[in-house]
N, C-alpha and C positions, 0 to 999 in steps of 0.2 A: 504494500500500500504506500503510494507516494503522492496521492491526490485526494483532496477532501473537498467535496462540493458543499458550499454553504448557502446557496441561493436557489430559488425556484427556477424552473426552466423559463418561465416568463421573464424574470429579471435578467437572466443570462441573455435571452434573445433581445430584450430591450437594450442592454449594454452593447451587444454586437451591432445592432442597427444604429446605435449612436456613433459608432466608429466608422472611419472611412476605409473602405477596402473590402474585397470579397473574401480575403483570407487574413485572419488575425492570429498572431502567435504571441505567446508570453515573452516578456522581456526580463532580463536579470541584471543585477548590479555589477557583476564581475565578468570580465572577459578572460576566463581561465580555461576554456575548452581548447582542444587541438586546433579548431578553426581559427581561434583568436591568437593563441600563443605561437602558432607556426605561420600565420598569415597576416602581416601588418596591413596589407591592402584591405583585407576583410574587416579588421578592427577599425581602420580609418573610415571605411564605408559605413559601418554601423553607427559610428559617432556622427557622421555627416547626416544620416537619416533621422537621428533622434533630436527632439527639442533640447536645447542646451541646459535647461533647468531640470530635465528628467532625472529621477533618482535611479531608474533602471534604463539601460541604453543598449543592451546586447541581446541578441537572439537566444531563446531557449527552445530547442526543438521538441521539448517534452509535452507541449500542449498547444493545440490549435483549434480554431473554430472557423468555419467558412462554408461557402457554397460547394456542393458536391462536385460539380463539373470542374470548378477551379482547383479544388483540392486534388482531384484525380490527375489533372494535368501537372500540377506541381509535384505530386508524389511520383508520377512517371518520370519526370525530368530528374528529380532527386535520386531515384533508384538507378536510373541510367548512369548518373554521375558516380554513384557509389560503386557500380559494377565496373565502370571504365577506369576509375582511379583507386579502387580498393581502399576507400575511406569510410569512416563512420557516418551515420545519418546526420548528425549536427554539422559536420564539415561539409558534406554534400549539399545540405540545405543552404548553408551560408554561401557556398559557391554558386548555387542556383540563383539565390537572391541577388548576389553580386552581378550576375550576368543578365538578370531580369529584374531591375530595380523596382518596378511597380507591381510585381507579382504578389507581394504580401506587405503587411505592415505589422508593427509591434504594438502591443497594448501598453504604451508608455505610462498611462495614468493608472494602470492596474485595476481597471473597472471589472474586467473578467478574470484575468490571471494574476495571482500573486505568487511569484516564484521565489521561494525561500531557500537559501543555501543552508547546509547543515548547521552552521553557526549563526543563524539569522538573528539571534539575540544580540550579536555584536553590531548589527546594522540598525541601531536605534534611530538613525537619521532616515531610514527607509520604512521600517516596520516597528510596531510596538504591540504589546498585548494590552488590550483595553478591557477592564472589568466593569460590568454594569449589571446590577440585579443578580449578582453571583454567577453571571455568565461571562466567560472569557472569550474575547474575539481578537483576531489578528487584524489590525488596520494599518493603512499606509500613513505616512507622515501628514497627508492631507485629510485624514479621517475617513478615507474610503475603505470599505470592507470588500476585498476581492471576492468574487463569486466562486472562484475555484482556487484553492491553495495547492500549489505544487511544491512538495518538499524535495527539491532537486538534489540529487546525489546522496540521498539518505537510503541506506539499506535496512537499518534497524532504527525504529523511531523511539525517541525518548519523549514520552508524553509528559515528563516533568517540565520540559521546555515548551511543549505545544499545548494548546488549550484542551482541557478535558471535555468541555462543552463548547459547542459552536452555535451561535444563533442562526436561526433561519430567517433571512430577510424576506419581507413580503414584496 
């Protein structure tokens, strides 16, 4: 388990419809994947696409939402890149995005996807645990509660650091 859905399907769809683009991926604060650490052009590209004030600016391939046809084309192109260059999905997706700059966008405001690294408690400028009426919620620095929390890179979860109860937003 590395994903926790905290919102209704209607809220997720409303958030998707408020964003621009057929395909929306989660964004993360660190550029520490192979696609970033081995490719300065990809890192620079991601920085150029993101708003300068965004707390999360880099692609996370672990979560997406979009129109089926657009996703199918993107996945076909990404899979072809993986096969041709023998790279992982994150690297292939980043290269596909670099070659097709308008094919996707990232959820820079974390309306849908909140991508939390294993040490997310160290990112108090991005995320915080908010307690209200004995319910703990993870919210962004702007007070937004992401609809889907993706605990990126976590194999075993420590629920001491993650909320034991998560609110259901209407």
